[in-house]
C-alpha positions in Angstrom: 0.0 0.0 0.0 1.3 3.4 -0.9 2.5 5.9 1.7 0.2 8.5 0.3 -3.0 6.7 1.1 -4.0 9.4 3.7 -3.5 12.1 1.0 -5.6 10.1 -1.5 -8.3 9.5 1.1 -8.4 13.2 2.0 -8.8 14.0 -1.7 -11.7 11.6 -2.0 -13.4 13.0 1.1 -13.0 16.5 -0.4 -14.5 15.4 -3.7 -17.5 14.0 -1.8 -18.7 17.6 -1.1 -20.0 17.6 -4.7 -21.8 14.3 -4.5 -25.4 13.5 -3.7 -25.9 13.1 0.1 -28.3 10.3 -0.5 -25.5 8.2 -2.0 -22.5 9.4 0.1 -22.1 8.9 3.8 -19.2 11.3 3.7 -21.3 14.0 2.2 -24.0 13.3 4.8 -21.4 13.8 7.5 -20.0 17.0 5.9 -23.5 18.4 5.5 -24.2 17.8 9.2 -21.4 20.1 10.1 -18.2 20.0 12.2 -20.0 19.3 15.5 -21.5 16.1 14.1 -18.2 15.1 12.6 -16.4 15.7 15.9 -19.0 13.6 17.8 -18.5 10.8 15.3 -14.7 11.0 15.7 -15.2 10.7 19.4 -17.4 7.6 19.0 -14.7 6.1 16.8 -12.0 7.0 19.3 -13.9 5.2 22.0 -14.4 2.1 19.8 -10.6 2.2 19.0 -9.8 2.4 22.7 -12.1 -0.6 23.4 -10.5 -2.6 20.6 -7.0 -1.7 21.8 -7.8 -3.2 25.2 -9.0 -6.5 23.6 -7.0 -9.3 22.2 -8.2 -9.0 18.5 -5.6 -7.2 16.4 -7.8 -7.2 13.4 -10.6 -5.4 15.4 -8.1 -2.7 16.4 -6.9 -2.4 12.8 -10.4 -1.9 11.6 -11.3 0.6 14.3 -8.0 2.5 13.7 -8.9 2.8 10.0 -12.4 4.2 11.0 -10.8 6.6 13.4 -8.4 8.0 10.7 -11.3 8.3 8.2 -13.4 10.2 10.6 -10.5 12.5 11.5 -10.0 13.3 7.8 -13.8 14.0 7.5 -13.6 16.4 10.5 -10.6 18.2 9.0 -12.5 18.6 5.8 -15.5 19.9 7.6 -13.3 22.5 9.3 -11.5 23.1 6.0 -8.1 22.2 7.4 -5.9 20.5 4.8 -4.2 17.3 5.8 -1.0 18.9 4.5 -1.2 21.3 7.5 -1.4 18.4 9.9 1.5 16.6 8.1 3.6 19.8 8.2 2.9 20.0 12.0 4.0 16.4 12.4 7.1 17.1 10.3 8.0 20.1 12.4 8.0 17.8 15.5 10.3 15.2 14.0 13.6 15.0 15.8 12.2 16.7 18.9 11.7 14.8 22.1 8.0 14.4 22.8 8.5 15.7 26.3 10.3 18.8 25.0 7.7 19.4 22.3 4.8 19.1 24.8 6.5 21.5 27.2 6.9 24.0 24.4 3.2 23.8 23.5 2.3 24.4 27.2 4.3 27.6 27.3 2.9 29.0 24.0 0.0 31.4 24.3 -3.1 30.0 22.5 
């Protein structure tokens, strides 16, 4: 599987804005707005957590895929490009997680 699968999925999700909501679950979510997308992401996060605590690796894999999909839908609903998230991750590479977290806590929001 290609490394750019998240980019391709984000592009498909973006293209769903133009599709018929009756035929596209993604369009239905986008039409419902960011709050609905965020709630759905939360549901998927809980399902992922439950799967992570169980013995079934395949169940965790499926839930993790659902979680990533719903994160991308939420980003699209908020019009935040995946490339922004990837750039943020890139900027953190090579930095200790503890150092990066401490720097975020001292920055004004």
